[in-house]
N, CA, C and O atoms as CSV, one atom per row, in Angstrom:
chain,resi,resn,atom,element,x,y,z
A,1,UNK,N,N,67.273,26.002,-4.594
A,1,UNK,CA,C,67.212,25.905,-3.292
A,1,UNK,C,C,66.982,27.109,-2.628
A,1,UNK,O,O,67.661,27.942,-3.229
A,2,UNK,N,N,66.331,27.700,-1.622
A,2,UNK,CA,C,65.781,29.103,-0.841
A,2,UNK,C,C,66.835,29.321,0.107
A,2,UNK,O,O,66.875,28.438,0.963
A,3,UNK,N,N,67.931,30.459,0.256
A,3,UNK,CA,C,68.535,30.961,1.263
A,3,UNK,C,C,68.452,30.473,2.210
A,3,UNK,O,O,69.450,29.941,2.697
A,4,UNK,N,N,67.077,30.449,2.941
A,4,UNK,CA,C,66.627,30.637,4.185
A,4,UNK,C,C,66.965,28.641,4.362
A,4,UNK,O,O,67.817,28.291,5.178
A,5,UNK,N,N,66.432,27.882,3.774
A,5,UNK,CA,C,66.305,26.589,3.147
A,5,UNK,C,C,68.279,25.942,3.582
A,5,UNK,O,O,68.560,24.994,4.315
A,6,UNK,N,N,68.885,26.498,3.125
A,6,UNK,CA,C,70.193,26.694,3.138
A,6,UNK,C,C,70.723,26.724,4.764
A,6,UNK,O,O,71.163,25.833,5.491
A,7,UNK,N,N,70.488,28.072,4.967
A,7,UNK,CA,C,70.563,28.222,6.654
A,7,UNK,C,C,70.192,27.228,7.215
A,7,UNK,O,O,71.053,26.519,7.736
A,8,UNK,N,N,68.834,26.857,7.291
A,8,UNK,CA,C,68.491,25.838,8.154
A,8,UNK,C,C,69.136,24.269,7.958
A,8,UNK,O,O,69.078,23.338,8.762
A,9,UNK,N,N,69.633,24.295,6.898
A,9,UNK,CA,C,70.378,22.800,6.811
A,9,UNK,C,C,71.808,23.138,7.290
A,9,UNK,O,O,72.346,22.231,7.926
A,10,UNK,N,N,72.500,24.225,7.116
A,10,UNK,CA,C,73.479,24.374,7.546
A,10,UNK,C,C,74.209,23.954,8.976
A,10,UNK,O,O,75.242,23.303,9.131
A,11,UNK,N,N,73.397,24.499,9.895
A,11,UNK,CA,C,73.318,24.625,11.250
A,11,UNK,C,C,72.469,24.061,12.281
A,11,UNK,O,O,71.283,24.115,11.954
A,12,UNK,N,N,72.691,23.503,13.490
A,12,UNK,CA,C,72.124,23.104,14.409
A,12,UNK,C,C,72.084,23.568,15.618
A,12,UNK,O,O,73.242,23.428,16.013
A,13,UNK,N,N,71.606,23.933,16.273
A,13,UNK,CA,C,71.505,24.745,17.834
A,13,UNK,C,C,70.928,24.162,18.529
A,13,UNK,O,O,69.763,24.099,18.134
A,14,UNK,N,N,71.120,23.520,19.649
A,14,UNK,CA,C,70.817,22.982,20.768
A,14,UNK,C,C,71.025,23.293,22.086
A,14,UNK,O,O,72.065,23.233,22.742
A,15,UNK,N,N,69.331,23.814,22.566
A,15,UNK,CA,C,69.563,24.355,24.149
A,15,UNK,C,C,69.454,23.368,25.020
A,15,UNK,O,O,68.494,22.599,24.970
A,16,UNK,N,N,70.354,23.261,25.871
A,16,UNK,CA,C,70.118,22.166,27.200
A,16,UNK,C,C,69.661,22.695,28.320
A,16,UNK,O,O,70.574,23.016,29.080
A,17,UNK,N,N,68.466,22.935,28.763
A,17,UNK,CA,C,67.637,23.341,30.043
A,17,UNK,C,C,67.263,22.455,30.778
A,17,UNK,O,O,67.662,21.292,30.846
A,18,UNK,N,N,65.956,23.327,31.741
A,18,UNK,CA,C,65.353,22.647,32.946
A,18,UNK,C,C,64.635,23.791,33.236
A,18,UNK,O,O,64.748,25.012,33.131
A,19,UNK,N,N,63.626,22.714,33.758
A,19,UNK,CA,C,62.410,23.717,34.463
A,19,UNK,C,C,62.771,24.472,35.731
A,19,UNK,O,O,63.327,23.815,36.611
A,20,UNK,N,N,62.510,25.891,35.970
A,20,UNK,CA,C,62.467,26.413,37.187
A,20,UNK,C,C,64.104,26.935,37.365
A,20,UNK,O,O,64.692,26.796,38.438
A,21,UNK,N,N,64.843,27.646,35.976
A,21,UNK,CA,C,65.691,27.774,35.874
A,21,UNK,C,C,65.686,29.360,35.346
A,21,UNK,O,O,65.131,29.700,34.301
A,22,UNK,N,N,66.199,30.024,35.993
A,22,UNK,CA,C,66.152,31.259,35.517
A,22,UNK,C,C,67.345,31.933,34.806
A,22,UNK,O,O,67.242,33.119,34.490
A,23,UNK,N,N,68.498,31.225,34.531
A,23,UNK,CA,C,69.018,31.588,33.953
A,23,UNK,C,C,68.716,31.071,32.657
A,23,UNK,O,O,69.134,31.757,31.723
A,24,UNK,N,N,67.881,29.674,32.274
A,24,UNK,CA,C,67.590,28.792,31.136
A,24,UNK,C,C,66.786,29.616,30.455
A,24,UNK,O,O,66.780,29.548,29.226
A,25,UNK,N,N,65.671,30.874,31.382
A,25,UNK,CA,C,65.051,31.299,30.784
A,25,UNK,C,C,65.164,32.581,29.845
A,25,UNK,O,O,64.533,33.087,28.918
A,26,UNK,N,N,66.538,32.878,30.739
A,26,UNK,CA,C,67.313,34.117,30.128
A,26,UNK,C,C,67.734,33.670,28.843
A,26,UNK,O,O,67.518,34.220,27.763
A,27,UNK,N,N,68.356,32.620,29.069
A,27,UNK,CA,C,69.122,31.977,27.154
A,27,UNK,C,C,68.219,31.613,26.528
A,27,UNK,O,O,68.342,32.122,25.413
A,28,UNK,N,N,67.076,30.826,26.584
A,28,UNK,CA,C,65.895,30.934,25.912
A,28,UNK,C,C,65.353,32.159,25.005
A,28,UNK,O,O,65.023,32.102,23.820
A,29,UNK,N,N,65.345,33.258,25.847
A,29,UNK,CA,C,65.040,34.745,25.299
A,29,UNK,C,C,66.226,34.827,24.221
A,29,UNK,O,O,65.998,34.919,23.014
A,30,UNK,N,N,66.979,34.803,24.545
A,30,UNK,CA,C,68.211,35.089,23.758
A,30,UNK,C,C,68.300,34.280,22.478
A,30,UNK,O,O,68.729,34.807,21.452
A,31,UNK,N,N,67.860,32.868,22.512
A,31,UNK,CA,C,68.019,32.311,21.172
A,31,UNK,C,C,66.983,32.542,20.410
A,31,UNK,O,O,66.971,32.571,19.180
A,32,UNK,N,N,65.508,32.823,21.639
A,32,UNK,CA,C,64.724,33.212,20.569
A,32,UNK,C,C,64.310,34.446,19.428
A,32,UNK,O,O,63.530,34.563,18.483
A,33,UNK,N,N,65.383,35.319,20.161
A,33,UNK,CA,C,65.326,36.541,19.866
A,33,UNK,C,C,66.202,36.311,18.476
A,33,UNK,O,O,65.582,36.431,17.419
A,34,UNK,N,N,67.553,36.001,18.426
A,34,UNK,CA,C,68.132,35.857,17.255
A,34,UNK,C,C,67.067,34.759,16.445
A,34,UNK,O,O,66.863,34.946,15.246
A,35,UNK,N,N,66.712,34.147,16.823
A,35,UNK,CA,C,65.919,33.004,15.877
A,35,UNK,C,C,65.161,33.787,14.776
A,35,UNK,O,O,65.302,33.756,13.554
A,36,UNK,N,N,64.325,34.493,15.552
A,36,UNK,CA,C,63.399,35.596,14.775
A,36,UNK,C,C,64.030,36.187,13.514
A,36,UNK,O,O,63.635,36.495,12.390
A,37,UNK,N,N,65.268,36.213,14.241
A,37,UNK,CA,C,65.512,37.736,12.806
A,37,UNK,C,C,66.571,36.694,12.133
A,37,UNK,O,O,67.313,37.217,11.301
A,38,UNK,N,N,66.775,35.143,12.391
A,38,UNK,CA,C,67.651,34.630,11.364
A,38,UNK,C,C,67.449,33.131,11.900
A,38,UNK,O,O,67.502,32.752,13.070
A,39,UNK,N,N,67.166,32.256,10.562
A,39,UNK,CA,C,66.363,31.021,10.911
A,39,UNK,C,C,67.594,29.911,10.898
A,39,UNK,O,O,68.329,29.822,9.914
A,40,UNK,N,N,67.757,29.102,12.028
A,40,UNK,CA,C,68.359,27.781,11.985
A,40,UNK,C,C,67.509,26.830,13.013
A,40,UNK,O,O,66.626,27.097,13.828
A,41,UNK,N,N,68.190,25.525,12.606
A,41,UNK,CA,C,67.622,24.524,13.020
A,41,UNK,C,C,67.845,24.721,14.633
A,41,UNK,O,O,68.899,25.063,15.169
A,42,UNK,N,N,66.410,24.379,15.376
A,42,UNK,CA,C,66.600,24.309,17.085
A,42,UNK,C,C,65.769,23.397,17.394
A,42,UNK,O,O,64.686,22.996,16.968
A,43,UNK,N,N,66.837,23.013,18.632
A,43,UNK,CA,C,65.958,21.949,19.897
A,43,UNK,C,C,66.404,22.416,20.975
A,43,UNK,O,O,67.544,22.742,21.307
A,44,UNK,N,N,65.420,22.432,21.515
A,44,UNK,CA,C,65.663,22.259,23.519
A,44,UNK,C,C,65.501,21.121,24.290
A,44,UNK,O,O,64.345,21.086,24.713
A,45,UNK,N,N,66.074,20.302,24.606
A,45,UNK,CA,C,66.255,19.395,25.427
A,45,UNK,C,C,66.027,20.045,27.090
A,45,UNK,O,O,66.552,21.009,27.648
A,46,UNK,N,N,65.208,19.240,27.465
A,46,UNK,CA,C,64.965,19.391,29.521
A,46,UNK,C,C,65.819,18.391,29.805
A,46,UNK,O,O,65.556,17.254,29.413
A,47,UNK,N,N,67.188,18.708,30.665
A,47,UNK,CA,C,67.629,17.444,31.224
A,47,UNK,C,C,67.075,16.696,32.360
A,47,UNK,O,O,67.579,15.707,32.893
A,48,UNK,N,N,66.158,17.189,32.615
A,48,UNK,CA,C,65.326,16.528,33.651
A,48,UNK,C,C,64.637,15.153,33.104
A,48,UNK,O,O,64.612,14.152,33.820
A,49,UNK,N,N,64.154,15.164,31.968
A,49,UNK,CA,C,63.165,14.195,31.579
A,49,UNK,C,C,64.201,12.594,31.435
A,49,UNK,O,O,65.301,12.498,30.891
A,50,UNK,N,N,63.527,11.665,32.009
A,50,UNK,CA,C,64.402,10.480,31.892
A,50,UNK,C,C,64.699,10.059,30.302
A,50,UNK,O,O,65.480,9.125,30.120
A,51,UNK,N,N,64.196,10.613,29.331
A,51,UNK,CA,C,64.946,10.077,28.006
A,51,UNK,C,C,66.127,10.887,27.882
A,51,UNK,O,O,67.059,10.361,27.274
A,52,UNK,N,N,66.299,12.085,28.338
A,52,UNK,CA,C,67.406,12.665,28.572
A,52,UNK,C,C,68.739,12.589,29.660
A,52,UNK,O,O,69.631,13.424,29.814
A,53,UNK,N,N,68.534,11.269,30.354
A,53,UNK,CA,C,69.601,11.148,31.450
A,53,UNK,C,C,71.020,11.139,31.329
A,53,UNK,O,O,71.819,11.237,32.260
A,54,UNK,N,N,71.352,10.978,29.776
A,54,UNK,CA,C,72.936,11.133,29.319
A,54,UNK,C,C,73.122,12.325,29.594
A,54,UNK,O,O,74.058,12.671,30.316
A,55,UNK,N,N,72.140,13.294,28.992
A,55,UNK,CA,C,72.669,14.606,29.126
A,55,UNK,C,C,72.733,15.282,30.523
A,55,UNK,O,O,73.641,16.054,30.829
A,56,UNK,N,N,71.663,14.928,31.391
A,56,UNK,CA,C,71.877,14.999,32.455
A,56,UNK,C,C,72.660,14.783,33.378
A,56,UNK,O,O,72.686,15.363,34.463
A,57,UNK,N,N,73.685,13.520,32.823
A,57,UNK,CA,C,74.692,13.061,33.847
A,57,UNK,C,C,76.240,14.266,33.170
A,57,UNK,O,O,77.327,14.456,33.715
A,58,UNK,N,N,75.831,14.711,32.160
A,58,UNK,CA,C,76.782,15.686,31.485
A,58,UNK,C,C,76.503,17.112,31.998
A,58,UNK,O,O,77.415,17.923,32.156
A,59,UNK,N,N,75.532,17.320,32.187
A,59,UNK,CA,C,75.218,18.908,32.044
A,59,UNK,C,C,74.345,19.185,33.513
A,59,UNK,O,O,73.674,20.215,33.582
A,60,UNK,N,N,74.374,18.378,34.504
A,60,UNK,CA,C,73.313,18.624,35.501
A,60,UNK,C,C,73.657,20.023,36.357
A,60,UNK,O,O,72.757,20.733,36.806
A,61,UNK,N,N,75.212,20.350,36.538
A,61,UNK,CA,C,75.211,21.481,37.180
A,61,UNK,C,C,75.762,22.957,36.098
A,61,UNK,O,O,76.003,24.049,36.614
A,62,UNK,N,N,75.848,22.780,35.018
A,62,UNK,CA,C,76.031,23.363,34.027
A,62,UNK,C,C,74.897,24.412,33.157
A,62,UNK,O,O,75.178,25.439,32.540
A,63,UNK,N,N,73.349,23.683,33.369
A,63,UNK,CA,C,72.679,24.480,32.314
A,63,UNK,C,C,72.583,25.877,32.704
A,63,UNK,O,O,72.789,26.157,33.885
A,64,UNK,N,N,72.282,26.835,31.829
A,64,UNK,CA,C,72.071,26.167,30.376
A,64,UNK,C,C,73.386,26.315,29.746
A,64,UNK,O,O,74.307,27.071,30.058
A,65,UNK,N,N,73.283,25.227,28.554
A,65,UNK,CA,C,74.133,24.979,27.826
A,65,UNK,C,C,73.731,25.235,26.353
A,65,UNK,O,O,72.661,24.758,25.976
A,66,UNK,N,N,74.528,25.979,25.445
A,66,UNK,CA,C,73.694,25.587,24.041
A,66,UNK,C,C,75.131,24.971,23.129
A,66,UNK,O,O,76.261,25.456,23.169
A,67,UNK,N,N,74.669,23.754,22.318
A,67,UNK,CA,C,75.563,23.673,20.946
A,67,UNK,C,C,75.243,24.023,20.046
A,67,UNK,O,O,74.047,24.164,19.792
A,68,UNK,N,N,76.398,24.356,19.043
A,68,UNK,CA,C,76.048,24.720,17.842
A,68,UNK,C,C,76.681,24.001,17.018
A,68,UNK,O,O,77.898,24.128,17.154
A,69,UNK,N,N,76.334,23.211,16.120
A,69,UNK,CA,C,76.899,22.145,15.001
A,69,UNK,C,C,76.413,22.367,13.691
A,69,UNK,O,O,75.277,22.639,13.302
A,70,UNK,N,N,77.777,22.156,12.906
A,70,UNK,CA,C,77.421,22.408,11.477
A,70,UNK,C,C,76.673,21.355,11.208
A,70,UNK,O,O,76.601,20.548,12.135
A,71,UNK,N,N,76.010,21.059,10.107
A,71,UNK,CA,C,75.627,19.969,9.507
A,71,UNK,C,C,76.146,19.185,8.314
A,71,UNK,O,O,75.547,19.397,7.259
A,72,UNK,N,N,77.207,18.269,8.285
A,72,UNK,CA,C,77.808,17.914,7.148
A,72,UNK,C,C,77.143,17.552,5.849
A,72,UNK,O,O,75.944,17.367,6.053
A,73,UNK,N,N,77.442,17.400,4.722
A,73,UNK,CA,C,77.079,16.879,3.598
A,73,UNK,C,C,76.435,15.642,3.720
A,73,UNK,O,O,75.438,15.554,3.003
A,74,UNK,N,N,76.652,14.809,4.299
A,74,UNK,CA,C,76.358,13.601,5.021
A,74,UNK,C,C,74.863,13.192,6.069
A,74,UNK,O,O,74.182,12.216,6.384
A,75,UNK,N,N,74.941,14.541,6.287
A,75,UNK,CA,C,73.835,14.667,7.554
A,75,UNK,C,C,74.184,14.362,8.740
A,75,UNK,O,O,73.543,14.352,9.791
A,76,UNK,N,N,75.435,14.070,8.460
A,76,UNK,CA,C,75.863,14.172,10.537
A,76,UNK,C,C,76.369,15.397,10.729
A,76,UNK,O,O,76.479,16.193,9.797
A,77,UNK,N,N,76.762,15.699,12.078
A,77,UNK,CA,C,76.667,16.750,12.475
A,77,UNK,C,C,78.361,16.974,13.271
A,77,UNK,O,O,78.913,16.043,13.856
A,78,UNK,N,N,78.968,18.338,13.143
A,78,UNK,CA,C,80.056,18.411,13.792
A,78,UNK,C,C,80.159,18.590,15.138
A,78,UNK,O,O,79.283,18.916,15.939
A,79,UNK,N,N,81.487,18.309,15.339
A,79,UNK,CA,C,81.652,18.704,17.408
A,79,UNK,C,C,81.054,19.654,17.808
A,79,UNK,O,O,81.610,20.700,17.473
A,80,UNK,N,N,80.243,19.777,18.327
A,80,UNK,CA,C,79.438,21.185,18.787
A,80,UNK,C,C,80.650,21.724,19.590
A,80,UNK,O,O,81.645,21.281,20.164
A,81,UNK,N,N,80.003,22.996,19.313
A,81,UNK,CA,C,80.824,24.195,19.687
A,81,UNK,C,C,79.867,24.712,20.998
A,81,UNK,O,O,78.668,24.639,20.731
A,82,UNK,N,N,80.084,25.075,21.971
A,82,UNK,CA,C,79.465,25.225,23.717
A,82,UNK,C,C,79.293,26.913,23.726
A,82,UNK,O,O,80.048,27.679,23.126
A,83,UNK,N,N,78.334,27.243,24.398
A,83,UNK,CA,C,78.145,28.107,25.096
A,83,UNK,C,C,77.661,27.794,26.433
A,83,UNK,O,O,76.590,27.203,26.564
A,84,UNK,N,N,78.358,28.140,27.430
A,84,UNK,CA,C,77.849,27.631,28.775
A,84,UNK,C,C,77.369,29.411,30.012
A,84,UNK,O,O,77.949,30.485,30.176
A,85,UNK,N,N,76.368,28.946,30.445
A,85,UNK,CA,C,75.356,29.645,31.464
A,85,UNK,C,C,74.915,30.638,31.070
A,85,UNK,O,O,73.701,30.789,31.202
A,86,UNK,N,N,75.734,31.742,30.414
A,86,UNK,CA,C,75.357,33.280,30.129
A,86,UNK,C,C,76.343,33.521,28.739
A,86,UNK,O,O,77.549,33.341,28.571
A,87,UNK,N,N,75.095,34.088,27.687
A,87,UNK,CA,C,75.888,34.497,26.306
A,87,UNK,C,C,74.925,35.251,25.920
A,87,UNK,O,O,73.756,35.090,26.269
A,88,UNK,N,N,75.365,36.212,25.105
A,88,UNK,CA,C,74.802,37.311,24.807
A,88,UNK,C,C,74.173,36.495,23.169
A,88,UNK,O,O,74.165,35.289,22.919
A,89,UNK,N,N,73.605,37.871,22.095
A,89,UNK,CA,C,72.969,37.289,21.117
A,89,UNK,C,C,73.959,37.354,20.046
A,89,UNK,O,O,73.987,36.559,19.106
A,90,UNK,N,N,74.819,38.383,20.226
A,90,UNK,CA,C,76.304,38.521,19.293
A,90,UNK,C,C,77.035,37.452,19.186
A,90,UNK,O,O,77.494,36.989,18.142
A,91,UNK,N,N,77.219,36.827,20.827
A,91,UNK,CA,C,77.851,35.951,20.787
A,91,UNK,C,C,77.531,34.350,20.120
A,91,UNK,O,O,78.338,33.492,19.763
A,92,UNK,N,N,76.205,34.336,20.114
A,92,UNK,CA,C,75.541,33.152,19.425
A,92,UNK,C,C,75.678,33.353,18.217
A,92,UNK,O,O,76.032,32.387,17.541
A,93,UNK,N,N,75.449,34.662,17.541
A,93,UNK,CA,C,75.533,34.596,16.083
A,93,UNK,C,C,77.000,34.591,15.769
A,93,UNK,O,O,77.165,33.666,14.973
A,94,UNK,N,N,77.909,35.063,15.964
A,94,UNK,CA,C,79.219,34.580,15.792
A,94,UNK,C,C,79.645,33.347,15.529
A,94,UNK,O,O,80.250,33.043,14.500
A,95,UNK,N,N,79.263,32.335,16.723
A,95,UNK,CA,C,79.377,30.912,16.961
A,95,UNK,C,C,78.700,30.593,15.376
A,95,UNK,O,O,79.462,30.308,14.452
A,96,UNK,N,N,77.343,30.664,15.185
A,96,UNK,CA,C,76.663,30.303,14.035
A,96,UNK,C,C,77.633,30.737,13.009
A,96,UNK,O,O,77.898,29.854,12.193
A,97,UNK,N,N,78.128,31.676,12.867
A,97,UNK,CA,C,78.716,32.204,11.558
A,97,UNK,C,C,79.979,31.356,11.366
A,97,UNK,O,O,80.375,30.999,10.256
A,98,UNK,N,N,80.436,31.131,12.240
A,98,UNK,CA,C,81.581,30.231,12.055
A,98,UNK,C,C,81.563,28.799,12.088
A,98,UNK,O,O,82.565,28.095,11.968
A,99,UNK,N,N,80.051,28.274,12.305
A,99,UNK,CA,C,79.778,27.022,11.970
A,99,UNK,C,C,79.613,26.706,10.697
A,99,UNK,O,O,79.996,25.681,10.133
A,100,UNK,N,N,78.810,27.955,10.083
A,100,UNK,CA,C,78.250,27.773,8.937
A,100,UNK,C,C,79.330,27.845,7.666
A,100,UNK,O,O,79.137,27.509,6.498
A,101,UNK,N,N,80.487,28.374,8.263
A,101,UNK,CA,C,81.624,28.238,7.083
A,101,UNK,C,C,82.475,27.038,7.314
A,101,UNK,O,O,83.449,26.862,6.582
A,102,UNK,N,N,82.193,26.194,8.272
A,102,UNK,CA,C,82.893,24.670,8.154
A,102,UNK,C,C,82.122,23.681,6.941
A,102,UNK,O,O,82.521,22.535,6.733
């Protein structure tokens, strides 16, 4: 197996966001910067979409929120470690490192 494939399978990063959110735009930029240097499974969820209403109910006033989860051997996800509102690329990378070691 190639090292990048191991990394992609080891951690999932999910950004909860919404349109017209300046903090969300900054968070997306931070995630993108790290993602160009270090591959990981990444998804964005717009909490304003009707299909994401359960997440809107949880994070309506907290976006952007970042979930970092380790992918278990049975393909289930660990409980998420979360970053709220503002975070640095280094804080995000440190959290990914921690979750890869689980």
